[in-house]
C-alpha positions in Angstrom: 0.2 90.6 -42.0 -2.1 90.6 -39.0 -4.9 88.9 -41.1 -2.5 86.3 -42.4 -1.2 85.6 -38.9 -4.7 85.3 -37.5 -5.8 83.0 -40.3 -2.8 80.7 -39.7 -3.4 80.4 -36.0 -7.1 79.7 -36.5 -6.3 77.1 -39.2 -3.8 75.3 -36.9 -6.2 75.2 -34.0 -8.9 73.8 -36.3 -6.6 71.1 -37.5 -5.7 70.1 -34.0 -9.3 70.0 -32.9 -10.2 67.9 -35.9 -7.4 65.3 -35.5 -7.4 64.9 -31.7 -8.6 61.6 -30.1 -11.9 62.2 -28.3 -11.9 61.5 -24.5 -13.2 58.0 -23.5 -16.6 58.0 -21.8 -17.0 57.2 -18.1 -19.0 54.0 -18.2 -19.9 54.2 -14.5 -22.0 57.3 -15.2 -23.5 56.1 -18.6 -27.3 56.4 -19.0 -29.9 56.5 -21.7 -29.3 60.2 -22.1 -25.7 59.6 -23.1 -24.7 59.7 -26.7 -25.1 56.6 -28.8 -21.4 56.5 -29.4 -20.7 56.4 -25.6 -23.4 53.9 -25.0 -22.2 51.4 -27.7 -18.6 51.8 -26.5 -19.5 51.1 -22.8 -21.8 48.2 -23.9 -19.0 46.5 -25.8 -16.6 47.0 -22.8 -19.0 45.6 -20.3 -19.9 42.6 -22.6 -16.3 41.5 -22.4 -16.5 41.3 -18.6 -17.2 38.1 -16.7 -19.3 39.5 -13.9 -23.1 39.3 -14.0 -23.5 43.0 -13.2 -21.5 44.2 -16.2 -23.2 41.7 -18.6 -26.7 42.9 -17.4 -25.6 46.5 -17.9 -24.4 45.7 -21.5 -27.8 44.1 -22.2 -29.7 47.2 -20.8 -27.6 49.5 -23.0 -28.3 47.6 -26.2 -31.7 45.9 -25.9 -33.8 48.9 -27.3 -31.4 50.1 -30.0 -33.1 51.7 -32.9 -33.1 49.5 -36.0 -32.4 52.4 -38.4 -29.4 53.5 -36.4 -26.0 53.2 -38.0 -24.7 51.2 -35.0 -27.6 48.8 -34.8 -25.6 45.8 -36.1 -22.9 46.4 -33.4 -25.5 46.8 -30.7 -27.1 43.4 -31.7 -23.8 41.6 -31.7 -23.0 43.1 -28.3 -26.5 42.1 -27.0 -26.0 38.6 -28.2 -22.5 38.2 -26.8 -23.6 39.6 -23.4 -26.8 37.3 -23.3 -24.7 34.2 -24.2 -22.2 34.9 -21.4 -25.0 35.6 -18.9 -26.7 32.3 -19.8 -23.4 30.5 -19.3 -23.1 32.1 -15.9 -26.6 31.1 -15.0 -25.9 27.5 -16.0 -22.8 27.5 -13.7 -25.0 28.7 -10.9 -27.4 25.8 -11.5 -24.4 23.4 -11.4 -23.5 24.9 -8.1 -27.0 24.4 -6.7 -28.1 28.1 -6.8 -31.4 27.8 -8.7 -32.8 31.2 -7.6 -29.6 33.0 -8.7 -29.5 31.2 -12.0 -33.2 31.9 -12.7 -32.7 35.6 -11.9 -29.8 35.9 -14.2 -31.5 34.1 -17.1 -34.5 36.3 -16.8 -32.3 39.4 -17.5 -32.2 38.4 -21.1 -34.9 40.7 -22.6 -37.8 39.7 -24.7 -37.5 40.0 -28.5 -33.9 38.9 -28.4 -32.5 35.7 -30.0 -31.6 34.1 -26.7 -34.9 34.9 -24.9 -36.6 31.5 -25.8 -33.5 29.4 -24.9 -33.2 31.2 -21.6 -36.9 30.5 -20.8 -36.5 26.9 -21.9 -33.5 26.5 -19.7 -35.3 28.0 -16.7 -38.2 25.6 -17.2 -35.8 22.6 -17.5 -34.0 23.7 -14.3 -37.2 24.0 -12.3 -38.5 20.7 -13.5 -35.2 18.9 -12.6 -35.2 20.7 -9.2 -38.8 19.6 -8.5 -37.9 16.0 -9.4 -34.8 16.0 -7.3 -36.6 17.4 -4.3 -39.2 14.7 -4.6 -36.4 12.1 -4.7 -34.7 13.6 -1.7 -38.0 13.5 0.2 -38.4 9.8 -0.7 -34.8 9.2 0.4 -35.3 10.8 3.8 -38.6 9.0 4.4 -37.2 5.6 3.3 -34.1 5.9 5.4 -36.2 6.9 8.4 -38.4 3.8 7.8 -35.3 1.7 7.1 -36.7 0.8 3.7 -33.3 0.3 2.1 -34.5 -1.0 -1.3 -36.7 2.1 -1.9 -33.9 4.4 -0.7 -31.4 2.7 -3.1 -33.9 3.0 -6.0 -34.4 6.7 -5.3 -30.6 7.2 -5.1 -30.2 5.6 -8.5 -32.9 7.8 -9.9 -31.1 10.8 -8.5 -28.0 9.9 -10.5 -30.0 10.1 -13.7 -30.4 13.9 -13.4 -28.3 16.2 -15.6 -27.1 18.8 -13.1 -23.7 18.3 -11.5 -25.2 19.6 -8.3 -27.5 16.6 -8.0 -25.1 14.1 -9.7 -22.1 15.0 -7.6 -22.9 16.9 -4.4 -26.4 15.7 -3.4 -25.9 12.1 -4.7 -22.7 11.7 -2.7 -24.4 13.2 0.4 -27.4 10.8 0.2 -25.2 7.9 -0.6 -23.1 8.5 2.5 -26.3 9.0 4.5 -27.7 5.7 3.3 -24.5 3.8 3.9 -24.1 5.3 7.3 -27.7 4.5 8.4 -27.7 1.0 6.9 -24.3 0.2 8.5 -25.4 1.6 11.8 -28.7 -0.4 11.7 -26.9 -3.6 10.8 -24.5 -3.1 13.8 -27.4 -2.5 16.1 -29.2 -5.6 14.9 -26.1 -7.7 15.3 -25.5 -6.3 18.8 -29.1 -7.0 19.8 -28.7 -10.6 18.6 -25.6 -11.0 20.8 -27.2 -9.4 23.8 -30.2 -11.6 23.4 -28.2 -14.7 24.4 -27.8 -13.3 28.0 -24.3 -14.5 28.1 -21.7 -12.3 29.7 -19.1 -12.5 26.9 -21.8 -11.9 24.2 -23.1 -8.9 26.2 -19.6 -7.4 26.1 -19.3 -8.1 22.4 -22.7 -6.4 21.9 -21.5 -3.3 23.7 -18.4 -3.2 21.6 -20.4 -3.6 18.4 -23.1 -1.0 19.4 -20.5 1.6 20.1 -19.4 1.4 16.5 -22.8 3.0 15.5 -22.3 6.4 14.1 -23.2 9.1 16.6 -24.8 11.3 13.8 -27.1 8.5 12.6 -30.8 8.3 13.3 -30.1 4.8 14.8 -28.0 6.3 17.6 -30.9 7.3 19.8 -32.1 3.6 20.0 -28.5 2.4 20.2 -27.8 4.7 23.2 -30.8 3.3 25.0 -29.6 -0.3 24.5 -26.1 0.6 25.5 -27.3 2.1 28.8 -29.4 -1.0 29.5 -26.7 -3.5 28.7 -24.1 -1.4 30.6 -26.3 -1.5 33.6 -26.5 -5.3 33.4 -22.7 -5.6 33.2 -22.2 -3.0 35.9 -24.4 -4.8 38.3 -22.6 -8.0 37.7 -19.2 -6.3 38.1 -20.2 -4.7 41.3 -21.3 -8.0 42.6 -18.0 -9.6 41.8 -16.1 -6.7 43.4 -18.1 -7.1 46.6 -17.3 -10.8 46.6 -13.5 -9.9 46.4 -13.0 -10.8 42.7 -11.5 -7.4 41.7 -9.8 -8.8 38.6 -13.1 -10.3 37.3 -14.9 -7.1 38.2 -12.5 -5.0 36.1 -12.7 -7.3 33.2 -16.5 -7.2 33.3 -16.9 -3.4 33.4 -14.1 -2.4 31.0 -16.7 -2.2 28.2 -19.0 0.0 30.2 -18.7 3.7 29.1 -18.4 6.3 31.8 -21.6 8.2 32.7 -22.7 10.7 35.2 -25.8 8.6 35.8 -23.9 5.8 37.5 -23.8 5.8 41.3 -20.4 6.8 42.9 -19.4 3.2 43.6 -20.0 2.1 40.0 -18.2 5.2 38.7 -15.2 4.4 40.8 -15.0 0.8 39.6 -15.4 1.9 35.9 -12.6 4.5 36.4 -10.4 1.9 38.0 -11.0 -0.6 35.2 -10.5 1.9 32.4 -7.2 3.1 33.9 -6.0 -0.5 34.2 -7.0 -1.1 30.5 -5.0 1.9 29.4 -2.0 0.6 31.3 -2.4 -2.8 29.7 -2.2 -1.2 26.3 1.2 0.3 27.4 2.7 -3.1 28.2 4.9 -4.3 25.3 4.7 -7.9 24.1 8.2 -8.6 25.4 9.9 -7.2 28.5 12.9 -6.2 26.5 10.8 -4.3 24.0 11.0 -0.5 24.3 7.9 1.6 25.1 6.7 3.8 22.3 5.6 7.4 22.9 2.0 6.3 22.5 2.4 3.7 25.1 4.0 6.2 27.4 1.0 8.5 26.9 -1.3 5.5 27.8 0.7 5.1 31.1 0.4 8.8 31.9 -3.4 8.7 31.3 -3.7 5.5 33.4 -1.8 7.2 36.3 -4.0 10.2 36.0 -7.1 8.1 36.1 -6.0 6.1 39.2 -5.1 9.3 41.1 -8.7 10.4 40.7 -10.0 7.4 42.8 -11.7 8.9 45.9 -9.7 8.5 49.1 -12.5 6.8 50.9 -12.9 4.1 48.2 -11.9 0.5 49.0 -10.0 0.6 45.7 -7.7 3.4 46.8 -5.0 1.1 48.2 -4.9 -1.0 45.0 -4.9 2.2 42.9 -1.8 3.5 44.8 0.0 0.2 44.1 -0.7 0.5 40.4 0.3 4.1 40.4 3.6 3.4 42.0 4.3 0.5 39.6 3.3 2.6 36.5 5.3 5.6 37.7 8.4 3.4 38.0 7.7 1.9 34.6 7.3 5.5 33.1 10.5 6.7 34.8 12.5 3.8 33.4 11.0 4.2 30.0 11.8 7.9 29.9 15.3 7.3 31.0 15.8 4.6 28.3 14.3 6.8 25.6 16.8 9.5 26.5 19.6 6.9 26.3 18.3 5.6 23.0 18.2 9.2 21.6 21.8 9.7 22.6 22.9 6.5 20.9 21.4 7.6 17.6 24.5 9.8 17.0 26.4 6.6 16.3 29.6 7.6 17.9 31.7 5.7 20.4 31.3 8.4 23.1 27.6 8.6 22.6 27.3 4.8 22.9 29.3 4.9 26.1 27.1 7.6 27.5 24.0 5.7 26.6 25.3 2.5 28.3 26.1 4.5 31.4 22.6 5.9 31.4 21.0 2.5 30.9 23.1 0.9 33.6 21.7 3.3 36.2 18.5 1.2 36.1 18.8 -1.1 39.1 18.0 -4.9 38.9 14.7 -4.5 40.8 13.3 -2.0 38.4 10.6 -2.9 35.9 12.6 -2.0 32.7 15.8 -3.7 33.8 15.6 -6.4 31.1 15.1 -3.9 28.4 18.0 -1.8 29.7 20.3 -4.8 29.6 19.2 -5.7 26.1 20.0 -2.2 24.9 23.3 -2.2 26.7 24.3 -5.4 24.9 23.3 -3.9 21.6 25.3 -0.7 22.2 28.3 -2.8 23.3 28.1 -4.6 20.0 28.1 -1.3 18.2 31.2 -0.3 20.1 32.9 -3.5 19.1 31.9 -2.8 15.5 33.4 0.6 15.7 36.6 -0.8 17.1 36.9 -3.8 14.7 35.7 -2.1 11.5 39.2 -0.7 10.7 40.6 -4.3 10.8 38.1 -5.4 8.2 38.8 -2.4 6.1 42.5 -3.1 6.1 41.8 -6.8 5.3 39.6 -5.7 2.4 42.4 -3.5 1.0 44.9 -6.4 1.2 42.5 -8.7 -0.5 42.0 -6.3 -3.4 45.4 -7.4 -4.8 43.9 -10.7 -5.8 47.1 -12.6 -5.3 47.7 -15.6 -2.9 50.1 -13.6 -0.7 47.7 -10.7 -0.5 44.7 -13.0 0.3 46.8 -14.8 2.9 47.7 -11.4 4.6 44.0 -10.4 4.4 43.0 -13.7 6.2 45.7 -13.1 8.8 44.4 -9.6 9.4 40.7 -10.7 9.7 41.6 -13.5 12.2 42.5 -10.8 14.7 38.8 -10.3 15.4 38.1 -12.7 18.2 35.2 -15.2 18.4 33.0 -13.2 20.8 33.2 -9.9 18.9 30.3 -8.4 17.0 32.0 -8.5 13.6 33.2 -12.1 14.0 30.6 -13.5 11.6 31.5 -10.9 9.0 35.2 -11.7 9.4 34.6 -15.4 9.1 32.5 -14.9 6.0 35.3 -12.9 4.4 37.9 -15.4 5.4 35.9 -18.2 3.8 35.5 -16.2 0.6 39.3 -15.5 0.5 40.2 -19.1 1.1 37.9 -20.1 -1.7 39.6 -17.5 -3.9 43.1 -18.9 -3.0 41.9 -22.4 -3.9 40.6 -21.2 -7.2 43.9 -19.5 -8.0 45.8 -22.7 -7.1 43.5 -25.1 -9.0 42.8 -22.9 -12.0 45.9 -24.1 -14.0 44.8 -27.7 -13.5 41.4 -27.0 -15.0 42.9 -24.9 -17.8 45.3 -27.8 -18.7 42.5 -30.4 -18.7 40.4 -28.2 -20.9 43.3 -27.7 -23.3 43.8 -31.4 -23.6 40.1 -31.9 -24.2 40.2 -29.4 -27.0 42.9 -31.5 -28.6 40.6 -34.5 -28.3 42.7 -36.1 -25.6 39.8 -36.7 -23.4 41.3 -39.6 -21.2 44.4 -37.5 -20.5 42.1 -34.5 -19.7 40.1 -36.7 -17.2 43.3 -37.8 -15.5 44.5 -34.2 -15.1 41.1 -32.9 -13.8 41.0 -35.7 -11.2 43.9 -33.9 -9.5 41.4 -31.3 -8.1 40.7 -32.8 -4.6 37.3 -32.8 -2.8 36.4 -29.8 -0.6 38.3 -27.5 -3.0 36.6 -24.5 -4.6 36.8 -25.9 -8.2 36.0 -29.5 -7.3 32.4 -29.3 -8.5 33.6 -27.7 -11.8 36.2 -30.4 -12.3 33.7 -33.2 -11.6 31.2 -31.7 -14.2 33.9 -31.6 -16.8 35.0 -35.2 -16.0 31.4 -36.4 -16.3 31.0 -34.8 -19.7 34.3 -36.1 -21.0 33.7 -39.6 -19.6 30.3 -39.7 -21.4 31.9 -38.6 -24.6 34.6 -41.3 -24.3 32.0 -44.0 -23.5 29.9 -43.0 -26.5 33.0 -43.2 -28.8 33.8 -46.7 -27.4 30.3 -48.1 -27.4 28.8 -46.5 -30.5 30.5 -49.0 -32.9 29.1 -51.9 -30.8 25.6 -50.6 -30.9 25.9 -49.9 -34.6 27.1 -53.4 -35.3 24.2 -54.8 -33.3 21.7 -52.7 -35.3 23.3 -54.0 -38.5 22.9 -57.6 -37.3 19.3 -57.0 -36.4 18.7 -55.5 -39.9 20.2 -58.6 -41.4 17.8 -60.8 -39.4 20.3 -62.1 -36.9 18.3 -61.0 -33.9 20.0 -63.3 -31.4 23.4 -62.1 -32.5 22.2 -58.5 -32.3 21.0 -59.0 -28.7 24.3 -60.6 -27.7 26.3 -57.8 -29.3 24.3 -55.0 -27.7 24.5 -56.7 -24.3 28.3 -56.0 -24.3 27.4 -52.4 -23.3 27.5 -52.6 -19.5 25.4 -50.9 -16.9 26.3 -47.3 -16.2 27.7 -46.6 -19.7 26.4 -43.7 -21.6 24.7 -45.8 -24.3 23.3 -48.4 -21.9 19.7 -47.1 -21.9 19.6 -47.0 -25.7 21.1 -50.5 -25.9 18.5 -51.8 -23.5 15.6 -50.3 -25.5 17.0 -51.9 -28.7 17.4 -55.3 -27.0 13.8 -55.2 -25.7 12.5 -54.4 -29.2 14.5 -57.2 -30.8 13.5 -59.7 -28.2 9.8 -58.9 -28.9 10.4 -59.3 -32.6 12.1 -62.7 -32.1 9.3 -63.9 -29.8 6.8 -63.0 -32.4 8.6 -64.9 -35.2 8.9 -68.0 -32.9 5.2 -67.8 -32.2 4.4 -67.9 -35.9 6.5 -71.2 -36.1 4.3 -72.6 -33.4 7.3 -73.1 -31.0 6.3 -72.0 -27.5 9.4 -73.2 -25.7 11.2 -69.8 -25.9 14.5 -71.6 -25.6 17.6 -69.5 -26.1 19.2 -72.2 -28.3 16.5 -71.8 -31.0 18.3 -72.0 -34.4 19.2 -68.7 -36.0 16.9 -67.5 -38.7 18.3 -66.9 -42.1 17.0 -64.4 -44.6 15.4 -67.2 -46.7 13.7 -68.7 -43.7 12.4 -65.3 -42.7 11.0 -64.9 -46.2 
């Protein structure tokens, strides 16, 4: 029993040992001394990764696998997969502009493997393209520095012929923006120099404005800055001279284009500061006195006030600066107060409109924004009137929905309660006119319907008589006149068509004079009058032609009638 029991326990342990799953290897500690099973397992796991380190590790584990080993085929497949992924990562590095990283990754593909030659070819191609691109960049930099725009443009076009996205996208865009910036800056400087060369004051100001548009990061800016300083000095000297002669307004206008600089003498800096503050305040002035100041304009005023307060106390401009500051502060106070009132009015309620009106009315008549305040007050009063009169219009609209004459008359009576000087008076009058027109249509519609019914029974003359009952200035008068015109034309055609047909028959028989006399019975203004006149003209031409054949040039109207035998 003991032997049987021991044998059973041993057999059970052996079965468990044989069927258990072996533990997975730790790939972080794998090495060449590890078992082939562990190495091939870790190589496959790392080959599925997307990081360069794991792919290189997979290549190292499989590159020297014995050809006679049972796992050689799996090792080669893993090596190929890892090499392909590594080469793709290297290509991505090239597209991102990292040539050294890409080259280092591609060189990890070992010799004797299928992808070794493609990797070496790719490295060579990358290096050649990089060398060409760097030469083109050097040409671009030199050409832009020398302002040889044609050569730079040609090099830029050649740069676009490369294969790498790094050169096609990143570097091409960079050099294109550089070329455009430098070329545009140089053109601005040349144009500014041409203006300054006229030695006229207005052209010198325009030259300064144009020169200050030159990009500060461009190579042209160094030359531009020198020109700006020289032209500014000329303007500044002229402005100081005008100031000393008492023409402060002219001096300010002259030096407004001069940029501030620590190199100017104190007197010049004061004049520039004064003129710039005045220019900011001018930007804050709206086109119309009743126009509200925007927040940007209010900021201009604040900056202008700050600039004027920095005028030195011993300057001759200090008194004028104080006057402007007082004026602008009053302007700013009024604008702030009106902005607050405007914000309150946005709630759109009667109480808020009343509060906004009270706030605006606090601005006294001698204040700078008085006109704007009164304009806003008038607008808000109109809004109050709309709020008060809108229920009247709503009731009138409800009464008019019935679509009957009594309902429309009641709606008109309701809307007439809005007096002539009220904000909704125009809306009320428009509705009243529409309702009056609707009443007229209801009253005259039976007349039109009766006339149309008679016309459908072919009693056109009776229909015309009935339709004429619609008087002028009525809603349906135009409709009635259109129907009368159509029916009258139909009646005239019925009456005159037999006459015209008879005239045509006479003409066909050869009695041209009789045909002309018959067609002439259709009077001017009749529907068939134009057709009759065309026929008469044709027959007269035919008759004249026949008489000319007979040699009779008299053209007398008593010429004997032509018979059919004579015509033959």
